[in-house]
N, C-alpha and C positions, 0 to 999 in steps of 0.2 A: 287504197289508203292513202289519205295527202299526208303531205310532209310534214303540215301542221300537227296532224294527229300522231303521227311518229315521233315526232319531239315533245309534245304533251305525254308519248308513255316515258319516254327519257327523262323528262325533268322530275315526275311525278317519284320515281323512286322505286315501282312496284315492278311486279314480273311481267315482260311485255308479252304478247301472244306470241304465236308462231307467225302469224302473217306479218307482222309487224318486224321478226326477227330476220326474215328471209328479206324482206323490203330493204331492211338495214345493212343486209351483208352485201346485197347487189349494189346498193349507195357506195359502203365501203370499199368495194371491187373498183368501180368508177374511179373514186376519189383518189384510190392509191396508182391508178394509169396516169389522173392528172395530175398529182403531187410528182411522180415519178419524172414528167416531161418538164416540170417547172424544175426540178432540180438537177436534170442529166445535161441541159444545154444550156448555152445563153440565151437571155431573150429580152428584148426591149421592153422596158416599163408598158408599153402599149400592148405588148404581146403578153405581159405577165397578169394585167388587167384582167384581155380575154380570156386568160385562162383561170384566173379566179372567178370572173362573171361565171364561167361554165361550171368550176367547182360548187359555187355557192347558189346558182339558180337566179341569181339577182345580177342585174347590170351594173359593174365596177367600173369607174372613169377614172380616177384619182389613187389609189391606193399605192403605196410603196411597200413591197414586198423584197426582203434578203435573202434569196436561197440559203441553206436548205429551209423548207419548210413543212412542217407537218400537220396532219389532223386526222379525227377520227372517220367521219362520213361527209365533211364539209357541207352540207345542207345549214347546220345548226349556227355557222359560225355569226352571219350577220343578222 
């Protein structure tokens, strides 16, 4: 299932299929690991951009983040 399809399920407000729920759970675990890294150590702005890019799955080069930072599963931010 694509991330776009998963985001569609969440935006429509209906019950999501088990496959989508499992994928969302996996993405959430990955997002927890990335946000834990963002929030637990000092990072340069460039390093935070790299972590945020990994979190969202989209290249980010000039975002300002002031940890602590929280998200559900990350892919629906941008």
